[in-house]
C-alpha positions in Angstrom: 45.7 -45.1 177.6 48.0 -46.0 174.7 50.2 -43.5 172.9 51.6 -43.7 169.3 54.4 -41.2 169.2 55.6 -39.6 165.9 52.7 -41.4 164.1 53.0 -39.4 160.8 50.2 -40.7 158.5 50.0 -44.1 160.3 47.0 -43.8 162.6 46.3 -46.6 165.0 42.7 -47.2 166.1 42.3 -47.2 169.9 45.6 -45.3 170.4 46.2 -41.6 170.9 48.2 -40.8 167.7 50.6 -37.9 168.3 52.7 -36.0 165.8 53.7 -32.5 164.9 51.9 -32.8 161.5 49.1 -35.4 162.3 45.8 -35.0 160.5 42.7 -36.6 162.1 40.9 -39.2 160.1 37.1 -39.6 159.9 37.8 -43.3 160.5 38.0 -42.8 164.4 41.7 -42.5 165.5 42.3 -39.9 168.1 45.0 -37.4 167.0 47.0 -34.8 169.0 49.1 -32.3 167.2 52.2 -31.8 169.4 55.9 -31.2 169.1 57.4 -34.2 171.0 60.8 -32.5 171.3 59.4 -31.0 174.5 58.2 -34.3 176.0 54.7 -35.2 177.1 53.8 -32.4 179.6 50.1 -32.8 178.7 49.9 -36.2 180.3 50.0 -36.9 184.0 52.3 -39.3 185.8 51.4 -43.0 185.5 48.5 -42.6 183.2 49.7 -44.7 180.2 49.8 -48.5 179.7 51.6 -48.7 176.3 53.7 -46.4 174.1 54.7 -47.2 170.5 56.9 -45.4 168.1 58.3 -46.4 164.7 60.8 -44.4 162.6 60.5 -41.5 165.0 63.3 -41.3 167.6 66.0 -41.0 165.0 64.5 -37.7 164.0 65.3 -36.2 167.4 68.6 -34.9 168.7 70.1 -37.0 171.5 69.0 -34.3 174.0 65.5 -34.3 172.7 65.2 -38.1 172.8 66.7 -38.1 176.3 63.9 -35.7 177.5 61.2 -37.6 175.6 62.3 -41.0 176.9 62.4 -39.7 180.5 58.9 -38.4 180.0 57.7 -41.7 178.5 58.9 -43.4 181.7 57.2 -40.8 183.8 53.8 -41.2 182.1 53.9 -45.0 182.0 52.1 -47.0 184.7 54.2 -49.4 186.7 54.5 -52.4 184.4 53.8 -50.2 181.4 55.8 -50.9 178.2 57.3 -48.7 175.6 58.1 -50.3 172.2 60.3 -48.4 169.8 61.6 -49.4 166.4 63.6 -47.7 163.7 66.2 -48.4 161.0 69.3 -49.9 162.5 72.7 -48.3 162.2 74.3 -51.7 162.3 72.1 -53.0 159.5 72.9 -49.9 157.3 76.6 -50.3 158.0 76.5 -54.0 157.3 74.8 -53.4 153.9 77.5 -50.7 153.2 80.3 -53.2 154.0 79.0 -56.2 152.2 77.8 -54.3 149.1 74.1 -55.2 149.5 73.2 -51.6 149.8 72.4 -51.7 146.1 69.4 -53.9 146.9 67.7 -51.3 149.0 64.5 -50.2 147.1 65.1 -46.5 147.8 68.8 -46.7 146.7 67.6 -48.1 143.3 64.7 -45.6 143.1 66.9 -42.6 143.9 69.8 -43.6 141.7 72.3 -44.0 144.6 75.7 -44.7 142.8 78.3 -45.4 145.5 78.5 -47.0 148.9 79.6 -43.7 150.4 76.5 -42.0 149.0 74.3 -44.7 150.4 75.7 -44.4 153.9 75.5 -40.6 153.9 71.9 -40.9 152.8 71.2 -43.2 155.8 72.5 -40.6 158.1 71.2 -37.4 156.5 68.0 -38.1 154.5 64.5 -38.1 155.8 65.4 -35.6 158.6 67.5 -38.2 160.5 69.4 -36.6 163.4 70.8 -39.6 165.3 71.0 -43.3 164.1 70.7 -46.1 166.6 71.8 -49.7 166.8 70.3 -51.9 169.5 73.1 -51.1 172.0 72.6 -47.4 171.7 68.8 -47.6 171.9 69.1 -49.8 175.1 71.6 -47.3 176.5 69.2 -44.4 176.0 66.3 -46.3 177.5 68.4 -47.2 180.6 69.5 -43.6 180.9 65.8 -42.7 181.1 65.4 -45.0 184.0 64.1 -48.2 182.4 65.8 -51.3 183.9 64.1 -54.1 182.0 64.7 -54.0 178.2 64.3 -56.7 175.6 64.9 -57.1 171.9 61.8 -57.5 169.8 61.1 -58.9 166.3 59.1 -57.0 163.6 55.4 -57.2 164.4 55.9 -59.7 167.2 55.7 -59.2 171.0 55.0 -61.2 174.1 52.5 -58.3 174.9 49.3 -58.8 172.7 48.7 -55.0 172.5 52.1 -54.5 171.0 51.9 -57.0 168.2 51.4 -56.2 164.5 52.2 -52.5 165.0 55.1 -51.9 162.7 54.3 -50.6 159.2 57.7 -50.2 157.6 59.9 -53.1 156.7 63.0 -51.0 157.2 62.3 -51.2 160.9 65.3 -53.4 161.7 65.9 -52.6 165.4 63.1 -52.9 167.9 63.3 -52.7 171.7 60.7 -52.9 174.4 61.3 -51.5 177.8 59.2 -52.0 181.0 58.7 -49.4 183.7 
């Protein structure tokens, strides 16, 4: 079993796509409409091989993400892998500091006028509730009981099933963790 958490409109074939607003497609993907703030109670222990999420965890509070990550570890089989990616707090702050925030497509589109406005948008827009850098994401995974974590690169992985999954170029921090 492979889970795609917080899938939104991005449905992965061969995965169980889970989101609070997911709409099944006639093109095959399996979709479950669930509020992931409450974890994964519908899945038994050790039933899942892979978990993927992109641009999702930052929409949960720290307490909600803590619960979900603990549950992710619970449902993974021994040796199972979770891969999660999102916009990086460090990347956003660096663009703020060096002035390259003006190059962000959404900042241009939405008429962002100052660096402060840009940074506040990073924190508050799109329903963001907690931004992560790699250190914070690894910390949260370790708190959930994962002992082996590794940095990953956009659409690349040593695990074939986890390659080419990201769909948003603003995914600038990606970590894989093994149960």
